[in-house]
C-alpha positions as CSV (number, residue, x, y, z in Angstrom):
1,M,130.8,-63.7,79.8
2,V,132.5,-60.5,78.3
3,K,135.5,-62.5,77.0
4,R,133.1,-65.0,75.2
5,I,131.3,-62.1,73.6
6,V,134.4,-60.4,72.5
7,N,135.7,-63.7,71.1
8,W,132.6,-64.0,69.1
9,L,132.7,-60.3,67.8
10,V,136.3,-60.8,66.6
11,L,136.4,-64.4,65.5
12,L,133.1,-64.5,63.6
13,P,134.0,-61.7,61.1
14,V,137.5,-63.3,60.7
15,A,135.8,-66.7,59.9
16,I,133.4,-65.2,57.4
17,V,136.3,-63.3,55.6
18,S,138.2,-66.4,55.5
19,V,135.4,-68.5,54.0
20,V,134.8,-65.7,51.4
21,V,138.4,-65.6,50.4
22,A,138.7,-69.4,50.2
23,V,135.5,-69.5,47.9
24,A,136.9,-66.6,45.7
25,N,140.5,-68.2,45.4
26,R,139.9,-71.8,44.4
27,A,142.2,-71.6,41.3
28,S,145.2,-74.0,41.4
29,V,148.7,-72.5,41.7
30,T,152.0,-74.0,41.3
31,V,154.4,-73.4,44.2
32,S,158.1,-74.1,43.3
33,L,160.8,-74.0,45.7
34,D,163.4,-74.5,43.1
35,P,164.3,-71.2,41.4
36,F,165.7,-72.6,38.2
37,G,163.3,-75.4,37.3
38,R,159.7,-74.3,37.8
39,E,157.3,-76.9,36.2
40,L,159.3,-80.0,36.2
41,S,161.0,-79.6,39.6
42,P,160.5,-82.3,42.3
43,L,160.4,-79.4,44.8
44,S,157.2,-78.0,43.4
45,F,153.5,-78.7,44.1
46,T,150.0,-77.6,42.9
47,A,147.5,-76.3,45.5
48,P,144.6,-74.0,45.6
49,L,145.6,-70.4,46.3
50,F,143.7,-70.1,49.5
51,A,145.5,-73.2,51.0
52,V,148.9,-71.6,50.1
53,V,147.9,-68.4,51.7
54,L,146.6,-70.0,54.8
55,L,149.5,-72.3,55.1
56,A,151.8,-69.2,54.8
57,M,149.9,-67.5,57.5
58,M,150.0,-70.4,59.9
59,L,153.7,-70.9,59.4
60,G,154.2,-67.1,60.1
61,V,152.3,-67.5,63.3
62,I,154.2,-70.5,64.5
63,I,157.6,-69.0,63.7
64,G,156.7,-65.7,65.2
65,G,155.5,-67.4,68.4
66,F,158.7,-69.3,68.6
67,A,160.8,-66.2,68.1
68,V,158.9,-64.4,70.9
69,W,159.3,-67.4,73.3
70,W,162.9,-67.5,72.5
71,K,163.5,-63.8,72.9
72,Q,161.6,-63.8,76.3
73,G,163.7,-66.5,77.8
74,R,165.6,-64.2,80.1
75,Y,162.6,-62.8,81.5
76,R,161.3,-66.4,82.4
77,K,164.7,-67.1,84.0
78,R,164.4,-63.8,86.1
79,C,161.0,-64.8,87.1
80,R,162.1,-68.3,88.3
81,Q,164.9,-66.9,90.3
82,A,162.7,-64.2,91.9
83,E,160.1,-67.0,92.8
84,S,162.9,-69.0,94.3
85,E,164.1,-66.1,96.4
86,L,160.5,-65.2,97.4
87,A,160.0,-68.9,98.6
88,A,163.2,-68.7,100.6
89,A,162.2,-65.4,102.2
90,R,158.7,-66.8,103.2
91,A,160.4,-69.9,104.6
92,D,162.7,-67.6,106.6
93,A,159.8,-65.5,107.7
94,E,157.8,-68.6,108.9
95,R,160.8,-69.9,110.8
96,L,161.2,-66.6,112.5
97,R,157.4,-66.6,113.4
98,Q,157.8,-70.0,114.9
99,E,160.8,-69.0,117.0
100,L,158.9,-66.0,118.4
101,G,155.8,-68.1,119.0
102,R,157.6,-70.8,121.0
103,G,159.4,-68.2,123.0
104,T,162.9,-69.3,122.1
105,A,164.0,-65.8,121.2
106,E,166.0,-64.0,123.8
107,T,163.8,-62.1,126.2
108,S,166.7,-60.6,128.2
109,G,168.5,-59.0,125.4
110,G,168.0,-58.2,121.8
111,P,166.9,-55.0,120.0
112,L,163.3,-55.2,121.3
113,A,164.1,-56.2,125.0
114,F,163.1,-52.8,126.3
115,F,159.4,-53.7,125.7
116,N,159.6,-56.2,128.5
117,R,160.9,-53.7,131.1
118,P,158.5,-52.3,133.8
119,A,157.7,-48.6,133.6
120,A,159.7,-46.4,135.9
């Protein structure tokens, strides 16, 4: 419930500001990807300013997310290895519990054999 309230408290002002910026910046701008020929270039297009700004922000979030995902790859690999080791250790512990439960462990020797001796 608290998460939902925090989302509303953060996202509602962001949405209101975005709408206000979009309404205030409806003028068309020409975006040219060719530094030498601006107006007649096949690599130019005309769009509203708010669309250009929002597109640039979305592209930045996508590129930043990919960069973070790529950079944290080694940590994900370590996590997978640790999970594999943990699964092996749990399987080994379960196997040992089963051996002790069935009584197949040595009762006449071993490091804990003194527990089975009568008191003097």
